[in-house]
PDB file with one MODEL, atoms N, CA, C and O in Angstrom:
MODEL        1
ATOM      1  N   MET A   1     -15.117  12.469  23.784  1.00  0.00           N
ATOM      2  CA  MET A   1     -15.159  11.060  23.411  1.00  0.00           C
ATOM      3  C   MET A   1     -15.409  10.251  24.675  1.00  0.00           C
ATOM      4  O   MET A   1     -14.799  10.505  25.713  1.00  0.00           O
ATOM      5  N   ASN A   2     -16.294   9.290  24.586  1.00  0.00           N
ATOM      6  CA  ASN A   2     -16.579   8.468  25.762  1.00  0.00           C
ATOM      7  C   ASN A   2     -15.572   7.318  25.864  1.00  0.00           C
ATOM      8  O   ASN A   2     -14.744   7.113  24.977  1.00  0.00           O
ATOM      9  N   GLU A   3     -15.665   6.587  26.955  1.00  0.00           N
ATOM     10  CA  GLU A   3     -14.699   5.519  27.216  1.00  0.00           C
ATOM     11  C   GLU A   3     -14.727   4.456  26.123  1.00  0.00           C
ATOM     12  O   GLU A   3     -13.682   3.951  25.714  1.00  0.00           O
ATOM     13  N   ARG A   4     -15.924   4.119  25.652  1.00  0.00           N
ATOM     14  CA  ARG A   4     -16.026   3.101  24.598  1.00  0.00           C
ATOM     15  C   ARG A   4     -15.353   3.582  23.309  1.00  0.00           C
ATOM     16  O   ARG A   4     -14.663   2.807  22.646  1.00  0.00           O
ATOM     17  N   GLY A   5     -15.547   4.847  22.955  1.00  0.00           N
ATOM     18  CA  GLY A   5     -14.916   5.404  21.767  1.00  0.00           C
ATOM     19  C   GLY A   5     -13.402   5.418  21.879  1.00  0.00           C
ATOM     20  O   GLY A   5     -12.695   5.145  20.909  1.00  0.00           O
ATOM     21  N   GLU A   6     -12.909   5.737  23.071  1.00  0.00           N
ATOM     22  CA  GLU A   6     -11.466   5.741  23.289  1.00  0.00           C
ATOM     23  C   GLU A   6     -10.893   4.337  23.165  1.00  0.00           C
ATOM     24  O   GLU A   6      -9.835   4.142  22.568  1.00  0.00           O
ATOM     25  N   MET A   7     -11.593   3.365  23.729  1.00  0.00           N
ATOM     26  CA  MET A   7     -11.135   1.971  23.647  1.00  0.00           C
ATOM     27  C   MET A   7     -11.109   1.508  22.191  1.00  0.00           C
ATOM     28  O   MET A   7     -10.177   0.822  21.773  1.00  0.00           O
ATOM     29  N   GLU A   8     -12.132   1.882  21.421  1.00  0.00           N
ATOM     30  CA  GLU A   8     -12.183   1.488  20.014  1.00  0.00           C
ATOM     31  C   GLU A   8     -11.048   2.137  19.232  1.00  0.00           C
ATOM     32  O   GLU A   8     -10.455   1.498  18.363  1.00  0.00           O
ATOM     33  N   ALA A   9     -10.735   3.403  19.528  1.00  0.00           N
ATOM     34  CA  ALA A   9      -9.642   4.090  18.846  1.00  0.00           C
ATOM     35  C   ALA A   9      -8.305   3.418  19.151  1.00  0.00           C
ATOM     36  O   ALA A   9      -7.475   3.250  18.257  1.00  0.00           O
ATOM     37  N   VAL A  10      -8.097   3.036  20.400  1.00  0.00           N
ATOM     38  CA  VAL A  10      -6.862   2.349  20.782  1.00  0.00           C
ATOM     39  C   VAL A  10      -6.791   0.993  20.092  1.00  0.00           C
ATOM     40  O   VAL A  10      -5.742   0.611  19.573  1.00  0.00           O
ATOM     41  N   ARG A  11      -7.905   0.266  20.086  1.00  0.00           N
ATOM     42  CA  ARG A  11      -7.953  -1.051  19.447  1.00  0.00           C
ATOM     43  C   ARG A  11      -7.618  -0.937  17.959  1.00  0.00           C
ATOM     44  O   ARG A  11      -6.824  -1.718  17.435  1.00  0.00           O
ATOM     45  N   GLU A  12      -8.225   0.035  17.287  1.00  0.00           N
ATOM     46  CA  GLU A  12      -7.977   0.221  15.866  1.00  0.00           C
ATOM     47  C   GLU A  12      -6.518   0.589  15.605  1.00  0.00           C
ATOM     48  O   GLU A  12      -5.911   0.102  14.651  1.00  0.00           O
ATOM     49  N   GLY A  13      -5.961   1.448  16.452  1.00  0.00           N
ATOM     50  CA  GLY A  13      -4.559   1.826  16.307  1.00  0.00           C
ATOM     51  C   GLY A  13      -3.626   0.638  16.474  1.00  0.00           C
ATOM     52  O   GLY A  13      -2.653   0.496  15.734  1.00  0.00           O
ATOM     53  N   LEU A  14      -3.925  -0.215  17.449  1.00  0.00           N
ATOM     54  CA  LEU A  14      -3.091  -1.407  17.663  1.00  0.00           C
ATOM     55  C   LEU A  14      -3.191  -2.375  16.498  1.00  0.00           C
ATOM     56  O   LEU A  14      -2.185  -2.945  16.076  1.00  0.00           O
ATOM     57  N   LEU A  15      -4.397  -2.565  15.974  1.00  0.00           N
ATOM     58  CA  LEU A  15      -4.572  -3.453  14.816  1.00  0.00           C
ATOM     59  C   LEU A  15      -3.831  -2.905  13.602  1.00  0.00           C
ATOM     60  O   LEU A  15      -3.197  -3.659  12.864  1.00  0.00           O
ATOM     61  N   GLU A  16      -3.908  -1.608  13.397  1.00  0.00           N
ATOM     62  CA  GLU A  16      -3.227  -1.006  12.263  1.00  0.00           C
ATOM     63  C   GLU A  16      -1.715  -1.141  12.413  1.00  0.00           C
ATOM     64  O   GLU A  16      -1.003  -1.398  11.441  1.00  0.00           O
ATOM     65  N   ARG A  17      -1.246  -0.968  13.615  1.00  0.00           N
ATOM     66  CA  ARG A  17       0.198  -1.113  13.841  1.00  0.00           C
ATOM     67  C   ARG A  17       0.636  -2.553  13.597  1.00  0.00           C
ATOM     68  O   ARG A  17       1.698  -2.790  13.021  1.00  0.00           O
ATOM     69  N   ARG A  18      -0.178  -3.521  14.033  1.00  0.00           N
ATOM     70  CA  ARG A  18       0.153  -4.926  13.843  1.00  0.00           C
ATOM     71  C   ARG A  18       0.107  -5.308  12.365  1.00  0.00           C
ATOM     72  O   ARG A  18       1.000  -5.998  11.873  1.00  0.00           O
ATOM     73  N   ASN A  19      -0.922  -4.864  11.665  1.00  0.00           N
ATOM     74  CA  ASN A  19      -1.124  -5.271  10.278  1.00  0.00           C
ATOM     75  C   ASN A  19      -0.369  -4.409   9.289  1.00  0.00           C
ATOM     76  O   ASN A  19      -0.228  -4.788   8.126  1.00  0.00           O
ATOM     77  N   GLY A  20       0.115  -3.270   9.720  1.00  0.00           N
ATOM     78  CA  GLY A  20       0.807  -2.360   8.824  1.00  0.00           C
ATOM     79  C   GLY A  20      -0.197  -1.573   7.998  1.00  0.00           C
ATOM     80  O   GLY A  20      -1.395  -1.857   8.021  1.00  0.00           O
ATOM     81  N   PRO A  21       0.300  -0.586   7.272  1.00  0.00           N
ATOM     82  CA  PRO A  21      -0.611   0.206   6.448  1.00  0.00           C
ATOM     83  C   PRO A  21      -1.168  -0.650   5.330  1.00  0.00           C
ATOM     84  O   PRO A  21      -0.485  -1.537   4.817  1.00  0.00           O
ATOM     85  N   GLY A  22      -2.360  -0.394   4.968  1.00  0.00           N
ATOM     86  CA  GLY A  22      -2.988  -1.158   3.901  1.00  0.00           C
ATOM     87  C   GLY A  22      -4.267  -0.492   3.481  1.00  0.00           C
ATOM     88  O   GLY A  22      -4.613   0.580   3.980  1.00  0.00           O
ATOM     89  N   PRO A  23      -4.969  -1.115   2.572  1.00  0.00           N
ATOM     90  CA  PRO A  23      -6.220  -0.523   2.113  1.00  0.00           C
ATOM     91  C   PRO A  23      -7.231  -0.451   3.236  1.00  0.00           C
ATOM     92  O   PRO A  23      -7.207  -1.257   4.166  1.00  0.00           O
ATOM     93  N   ARG A  24      -8.119   0.522   3.140  1.00  0.00           N
ATOM     94  CA  ARG A  24      -9.158   0.668   4.152  1.00  0.00           C
ATOM     95  C   ARG A  24     -10.495   0.370   3.507  1.00  0.00           C
ATOM     96  O   ARG A  24     -10.821   0.909   2.449  1.00  0.00           O
ATOM     97  N   PHE A  25     -11.258  -0.482   4.142  1.00  0.00           N
ATOM     98  CA  PHE A  25     -12.589  -0.842   3.703  1.00  0.00           C
ATOM     99  C   PHE A  25     -13.536  -0.547   4.848  1.00  0.00           C
ATOM    100  O   PHE A  25     -13.302  -0.970   5.980  1.00  0.00           O
ATOM    101  N   GLU A  26     -14.593   0.172   4.559  1.00  0.00           N
ATOM    102  CA  GLU A  26     -15.613   0.458   5.564  1.00  0.00           C
ATOM    103  C   GLU A  26     -15.007   1.036   6.839  1.00  0.00           C
ATOM    104  O   GLU A  26     -15.447   0.716   7.944  1.00  0.00           O
ATOM    105  N   GLY A  27     -13.990   1.892   6.680  1.00  0.00           N
ATOM    106  CA  GLY A  27     -13.415   2.572   7.823  1.00  0.00           C
ATOM    107  C   GLY A  27     -12.446   1.756   8.652  1.00  0.00           C
ATOM    108  O   GLY A  27     -11.978   2.233   9.686  1.00  0.00           O
ATOM    109  N   ARG A  28     -12.129   0.543   8.233  1.00  0.00           N
ATOM    110  CA  ARG A  28     -11.203  -0.293   9.001  1.00  0.00           C
ATOM    111  C   ARG A  28     -10.100  -0.825   8.098  1.00  0.00           C
ATOM    112  O   ARG A  28     -10.340  -1.122   6.927  1.00  0.00           O
ATOM    113  N   SER A  29      -8.911  -0.944   8.631  1.00  0.00           N
ATOM    114  CA  SER A  29      -7.807  -1.507   7.861  1.00  0.00           C
ATOM    115  C   SER A  29      -7.976  -3.010   7.768  1.00  0.00           C
ATOM    116  O   SER A  29      -8.476  -3.653   8.691  1.00  0.00           O
ATOM    117  N   ARG A  30      -7.559  -3.551   6.658  1.00  0.00           N
ATOM    118  CA  ARG A  30      -7.537  -4.994   6.478  1.00  0.00           C
ATOM    119  C   ARG A  30      -6.093  -5.429   6.367  1.00  0.00           C
ATOM    120  O   ARG A  30      -5.217  -4.623   6.054  1.00  0.00           O
ATOM    121  N   GLY A  31      -5.846  -6.681   6.617  1.00  0.00           N
ATOM    122  CA  GLY A  31      -4.487  -7.198   6.555  1.00  0.00           C
ATOM    123  C   GLY A  31      -4.033  -7.486   5.141  1.00  0.00           C
ATOM    124  O   GLY A  31      -4.741  -7.195   4.178  1.00  0.00           O
ATOM    125  N   PRO A  32      -2.855  -8.056   5.024  1.00  0.00           N
ATOM    126  CA  PRO A  32      -2.271  -8.356   3.715  1.00  0.00           C
ATOM    127  C   PRO A  32      -3.122  -9.298   2.869  1.00  0.00           C
ATOM    128  O   PRO A  32      -2.998  -9.292   1.644  1.00  0.00           O
ATOM    129  N   ALA A  33      -3.972 -10.100   3.481  1.00  0.00           N
ATOM    130  CA  ALA A  33      -4.796 -11.044   2.720  1.00  0.00           C
ATOM    131  C   ALA A  33      -5.703 -10.336   1.721  1.00  0.00           C
ATOM    132  O   ALA A  33      -5.998 -10.890   0.662  1.00  0.00           O
ATOM    133  N   ASP A  34      -6.148  -9.128   2.036  1.00  0.00           N
ATOM    134  CA  ASP A  34      -7.036  -8.396   1.141  1.00  0.00           C
ATOM    135  C   ASP A  34      -6.286  -7.482   0.172  1.00  0.00           C
ATOM    136  O   ASP A  34      -6.909  -6.852  -0.682  1.00  0.00           O
ATOM    137  N   MET A  35      -4.979  -7.401   0.290  1.00  0.00           N
ATOM    138  CA  MET A  35      -4.210  -6.484  -0.555  1.00  0.00           C
ATOM    139  C   MET A  35      -4.339  -6.842  -2.028  1.00  0.00           C
ATOM    140  O   MET A  35      -4.545  -5.955  -2.856  1.00  0.00           O
ATOM    141  N   GLY A  36      -4.224  -8.117  -2.375  1.00  0.00           N
ATOM    142  CA  GLY A  36      -4.324  -8.527  -3.773  1.00  0.00           C
ATOM    143  C   GLY A  36      -5.660  -8.160  -4.386  1.00  0.00           C
ATOM    144  O   GLY A  36      -5.721  -7.656  -5.508  1.00  0.00           O
ATOM    145  N   LYS A  37      -6.725  -8.413  -3.649  1.00  0.00           N
ATOM    146  CA  LYS A  37      -8.061  -8.077  -4.144  1.00  0.00           C
ATOM    147  C   LYS A  37      -8.194  -6.571  -4.328  1.00  0.00           C
ATOM    148  O   LYS A  37      -8.751  -6.111  -5.325  1.00  0.00           O
ATOM    149  N   TRP A  38      -7.686  -5.808  -3.374  1.00  0.00           N
ATOM    150  CA  TRP A  38      -7.738  -4.354  -3.455  1.00  0.00           C
ATOM    151  C   TRP A  38      -6.968  -3.853  -4.673  1.00  0.00           C
ATOM    152  O   TRP A  38      -7.446  -2.977  -5.394  1.00  0.00           O
ATOM    153  N   LEU A  39      -5.769  -4.410  -4.907  1.00  0.00           N
ATOM    154  CA  LEU A  39      -4.986  -4.009  -6.067  1.00  0.00           C
ATOM    155  C   LEU A  39      -5.732  -4.320  -7.363  1.00  0.00           C
ATOM    156  O   LEU A  39      -5.779  -3.489  -8.271  1.00  0.00           O
ATOM    157  N   GLU A  40      -6.317  -5.520  -7.448  1.00  0.00           N
ATOM    158  CA  GLU A  40      -7.040  -5.927  -8.659  1.00  0.00           C
ATOM    159  C   GLU A  40      -8.252  -5.057  -8.942  1.00  0.00           C
ATOM    160  O   GLU A  40      -8.522  -4.727 -10.097  1.00  0.00           O
ATOM    161  N   THR A  41      -8.980  -4.684  -7.912  1.00  0.00           N
ATOM    162  CA  THR A  41     -10.229  -3.963  -8.130  1.00  0.00           C
ATOM    163  C   THR A  41     -10.081  -2.448  -8.121  1.00  0.00           C
ATOM    164  O   THR A  41     -10.849  -1.757  -8.790  1.00  0.00           O
ATOM    165  N   GLU A  42      -9.131  -1.926  -7.396  1.00  0.00           N
ATOM    166  CA  GLU A  42      -9.032  -0.474  -7.230  1.00  0.00           C
ATOM    167  C   GLU A  42      -7.844   0.174  -7.940  1.00  0.00           C
ATOM    168  O   GLU A  42      -7.960   1.298  -8.429  1.00  0.00           O
ATOM    169  N   ILE A  43      -6.724  -0.506  -8.003  1.00  0.00           N
ATOM    170  CA  ILE A  43      -5.506   0.126  -8.505  1.00  0.00           C
ATOM    171  C   ILE A  43      -5.204  -0.256  -9.951  1.00  0.00           C
ATOM    172  O   ILE A  43      -5.061   0.625 -10.799  1.00  0.00           O
ATOM    173  N   TRP A  44      -5.105  -1.544 -10.249  1.00  0.00           N
ATOM    174  CA  TRP A  44      -4.714  -1.972 -11.592  1.00  0.00           C
ATOM    175  C   TRP A  44      -5.652  -1.466 -12.683  1.00  0.00           C
ATOM    176  O   TRP A  44      -5.170  -1.131 -13.765  1.00  0.00           O
ATOM    177  N   PRO A  45      -6.963  -1.391 -12.461  1.00  0.00           N
ATOM    178  CA  PRO A  45      -7.821  -0.856 -13.528  1.00  0.00           C
ATOM    179  C   PRO A  45      -7.510   0.606 -13.886  1.00  0.00           C
ATOM    180  O   PRO A  45      -7.894   1.069 -14.961  1.00  0.00           O
ATOM    181  N   GLN A  46      -6.833   1.322 -13.016  1.00  0.00           N
ATOM    182  CA  GLN A  46      -6.512   2.730 -13.278  1.00  0.00           C
ATOM    183  C   GLN A  46      -5.229   2.907 -14.084  1.00  0.00           C
ATOM    184  O   GLN A  46      -4.916   4.021 -14.504  1.00  0.00           O
ATOM    185  N   ILE A  47      -4.482   1.830 -14.305  1.00  0.00           N
ATOM    186  CA  ILE A  47      -3.224   1.914 -15.049  1.00  0.00           C
ATOM    187  C   ILE A  47      -3.546   1.943 -16.541  1.00  0.00           C
ATOM    188  O   ILE A  47      -4.229   1.049 -17.041  1.00  0.00           O
ATOM    189  N   PRO A  48      -3.066   2.953 -17.256  1.00  0.00           N
ATOM    190  CA  PRO A  48      -3.338   3.042 -18.695  1.00  0.00           C
ATOM    191  C   PRO A  48      -2.795   1.819 -19.446  1.00  0.00           C
ATOM    192  O   PRO A  48      -1.744   1.282 -19.095  1.00  0.00           O
ATOM    193  N   ASP A  49      -3.514   1.391 -20.468  1.00  0.00           N
ATOM    194  CA  ASP A  49      -3.140   0.199 -21.238  1.00  0.00           C
ATOM    195  C   ASP A  49      -1.719   0.285 -21.795  1.00  0.00           C
ATOM    196  O   ASP A  49      -1.006  -0.718 -21.817  1.00  0.00           O
ATOM    197  N   GLU A  50      -1.298   1.477 -22.247  1.00  0.00           N
ATOM    198  CA  GLU A  50       0.041   1.590 -22.846  1.00  0.00           C
ATOM    199  C   GLU A  50       1.152   1.323 -21.834  1.00  0.00           C
ATOM    200  O   GLU A  50       2.279   1.019 -22.225  1.00  0.00           O
ATOM    201  N   LEU A  51       0.855   1.431 -20.548  1.00  0.00           N
ATOM    202  CA  LEU A  51       1.868   1.129 -19.527  1.00  0.00           C
ATOM    203  C   LEU A  51       1.875  -0.345 -19.144  1.00  0.00           C
ATOM    204  O   LEU A  51       2.860  -0.836 -18.593  1.00  0.00           O
ATOM    205  N   LEU A  52       0.790  -1.051 -19.428  1.00  0.00           N
ATOM    206  CA  LEU A  52       0.706  -2.462 -19.053  1.00  0.00           C
ATOM    207  C   LEU A  52       1.549  -3.357 -19.957  1.00  0.00           C
ATOM    208  O   LEU A  52       1.982  -4.426 -19.527  1.00  0.00           O
ATOM    209  N   ASP A  53       1.789  -2.940 -21.202  1.00  0.00           N
ATOM    210  CA  ASP A  53       2.506  -3.782 -22.156  1.00  0.00           C
ATOM    211  C   ASP A  53       4.000  -3.495 -22.210  1.00  0.00           C
ATOM    212  O   ASP A  53       4.682  -3.965 -23.121  1.00  0.00           O
ATOM    213  N   ARG A  54       4.518  -2.738 -21.260  1.00  0.00           N
ATOM    214  CA  ARG A  54       5.937  -2.388 -21.246  1.00  0.00           C
ATOM    215  C   ARG A  54       6.786  -3.551 -20.769  1.00  0.00           C
ATOM    216  O   ARG A  54       6.328  -4.428 -20.037  1.00  0.00           O
ATOM    217  N   GLU A  55       8.032  -3.531 -21.204  1.00  0.00           N
ATOM    218  CA  GLU A  55       9.013  -4.481 -20.690  1.00  0.00           C
ATOM    219  C   GLU A  55       9.287  -4.127 -19.222  1.00  0.00           C
ATOM    220  O   GLU A  55       9.168  -2.962 -18.842  1.00  0.00           O
ATOM    221  N   PRO A  56       9.646  -5.101 -18.402  1.00  0.00           N
ATOM    222  CA  PRO A  56      10.003  -4.773 -17.015  1.00  0.00           C
ATOM    223  C   PRO A  56      11.180  -3.805 -16.981  1.00  0.00           C
ATOM    224  O   PRO A  56      12.051  -3.844 -17.850  1.00  0.00           O
ATOM    225  N   MET A  57      11.200  -2.941 -15.976  1.00  0.00           N
ATOM    226  CA  MET A  57      12.292  -1.976 -15.846  1.00  0.00           C
ATOM    227  C   MET A  57      13.574  -2.698 -15.476  1.00  0.00           C
ATOM    228  O   MET A  57      13.561  -3.709 -14.774  1.00  0.00           O
ATOM    229  N   THR A  58      14.673  -2.159 -15.961  1.00  0.00           N
ATOM    230  CA  THR A  58      15.970  -2.728 -15.605  1.00  0.00           C
ATOM    231  C   THR A  58      16.356  -2.250 -14.205  1.00  0.00           C
ATOM    232  O   THR A  58      15.763  -1.317 -13.665  1.00  0.00           O
ATOM    233  N   LYS A  59      17.343  -2.900 -13.643  1.00  0.00           N
ATOM    234  CA  LYS A  59      17.839  -2.491 -12.325  1.00  0.00           C
ATOM    235  C   LYS A  59      18.346  -1.055 -12.372  1.00  0.00           C
ATOM    236  O   LYS A  59      18.128  -0.285 -11.437  1.00  0.00           O
ATOM    237  N   ALA A  60      19.021  -0.697 -13.458  1.00  0.00           N
ATOM    238  CA  ALA A  60      19.554   0.662 -13.596  1.00  0.00           C
ATOM    239  C   ALA A  60      18.420   1.691 -13.633  1.00  0.00           C
ATOM    240  O   ALA A  60      18.536   2.759 -13.032  1.00  0.00           O
ATOM    241  N   GLU A  61      17.326   1.378 -14.333  1.00  0.00           N
ATOM    242  CA  GLU A  61      16.185   2.304 -14.395  1.00  0.00           C
ATOM    243  C   GLU A  61      15.555   2.492 -13.016  1.00  0.00           C
ATOM    244  O   GLU A  61      15.217   3.609 -12.623  1.00  0.00           O
ATOM    245  N   VAL A  62      15.405   1.390 -12.294  1.00  0.00           N
ATOM    246  CA  VAL A  62      14.828   1.466 -10.949  1.00  0.00           C
ATOM    247  C   VAL A  62      15.717   2.307 -10.046  1.00  0.00           C
ATOM    248  O   VAL A  62      15.226   3.165  -9.313  1.00  0.00           O
ATOM    249  N   GLU A  63      17.022   2.066 -10.097  1.00  0.00           N
ATOM    250  CA  GLU A  63      17.951   2.819  -9.257  1.00  0.00           C
ATOM    251  C   GLU A  63      17.951   4.302  -9.604  1.00  0.00           C
ATOM    252  O   GLU A  63      18.085   5.145  -8.717  1.00  0.00           O
ATOM    253  N   GLU A  64      17.800   4.630 -10.889  1.00  0.00           N
ATOM    254  CA  GLU A  64      17.750   6.031 -11.291  1.00  0.00           C
ATOM    255  C   GLU A  64      16.505   6.710 -10.727  1.00  0.00           C
ATOM    256  O   GLU A  64      16.581   7.830 -10.223  1.00  0.00           O
ATOM    257  N   ILE A  65      15.372   6.042 -10.811  1.00  0.00           N
ATOM    258  CA  ILE A  65      14.129   6.596 -10.268  1.00  0.00           C
ATOM    259  C   ILE A  65      14.239   6.800  -8.765  1.00  0.00           C
ATOM    260  O   ILE A  65      13.773   7.809  -8.236  1.00  0.00           O
ATOM    261  N   LEU A  66      14.854   5.845  -8.079  1.00  0.00           N
ATOM    262  CA  LEU A  66      14.998   5.939  -6.623  1.00  0.00           C
ATOM    263  C   LEU A  66      16.101   6.895  -6.189  1.00  0.00           C
ATOM    264  O   LEU A  66      16.217   7.219  -5.007  1.00  0.00           O
ATOM    265  N   GLY A  67      16.901   7.343  -7.135  1.00  0.00           N
ATOM    266  CA  GLY A  67      17.942   8.311  -6.812  1.00  0.00           C
ATOM    267  C   GLY A  67      19.249   7.694  -6.352  1.00  0.00           C
ATOM    268  O   GLY A  67      20.076   8.369  -5.738  1.00  0.00           O
ATOM    269  N   PHE A  68      19.443   6.412  -6.645  1.00  0.00           N
ATOM    270  CA  PHE A  68      20.699   5.781  -6.272  1.00  0.00           C
ATOM    271  C   PHE A  68      21.800   6.223  -7.219  1.00  0.00           C
ATOM    272  O   PHE A  68      21.573   6.388  -8.417  1.00  0.00           O
ATOM    273  N   GLY A  69      22.979   6.412  -6.681  1.00  0.00           N
ATOM    274  CA  GLY A  69      24.153   6.725  -7.483  1.00  0.00           C
ATOM    275  C   GLY A  69      25.181   5.627  -7.313  1.00  0.00           C
ATOM    276  O   GLY A  69      24.870   4.569  -6.766  1.00  0.00           O
ATOM    277  N   PRO A  70      26.384   5.856  -7.765  1.00  0.00           N
ATOM    278  CA  PRO A  70      27.425   4.834  -7.656  1.00  0.00           C
ATOM    279  C   PRO A  70      27.761   4.477  -6.201  1.00  0.00           C
ATOM    280  O   PRO A  70      28.251   3.383  -5.923  1.00  0.00           O
ATOM    281  N   HIS A  71      27.493   5.406  -5.280  1.00  0.00           N
ATOM    282  CA  HIS A  71      27.824   5.162  -3.871  1.00  0.00           C
ATOM    283  C   HIS A  71      26.575   5.071  -2.993  1.00  0.00           C
ATOM    284  O   HIS A  71      26.638   5.352  -1.796  1.00  0.00           O
ATOM    285  N   GLY A  72      25.464   4.689  -3.569  1.00  0.00           N
ATOM    286  CA  GLY A  72      24.214   4.620  -2.787  1.00  0.00           C
ATOM    287  C   GLY A  72      23.364   5.839  -3.058  1.00  0.00           C
ATOM    288  O   GLY A  72      23.295   6.310  -4.193  1.00  0.00           O
ATOM    289  N   TYR A  73      22.713   6.359  -2.026  1.00  0.00           N
ATOM    290  CA  TYR A  73      21.794   7.499  -2.189  1.00  0.00           C
ATOM    291  C   TYR A  73      22.508   8.732  -2.649  1.00  0.00           C
ATOM    292  O   TYR A  73      21.882   9.775  -2.834  1.00  0.00           O
TER     293      TYR A  73
ENDMDL
END
């Protein structure tokens, strides 16, 4: 890898660390501003219709999925 490639890799790593993990477009991470658009175009269309019309999960259901018990984890 040449010096320019190394500098670009470091730059990309720093940007990713600053912006946090997120969707990747054209080989580069984007910030939180593009997350909503990414969810609308890439993720939500993949959710089956029968799951979209469900009632919101209760706190107890969420805790069960996450593995919480009466004393935490």
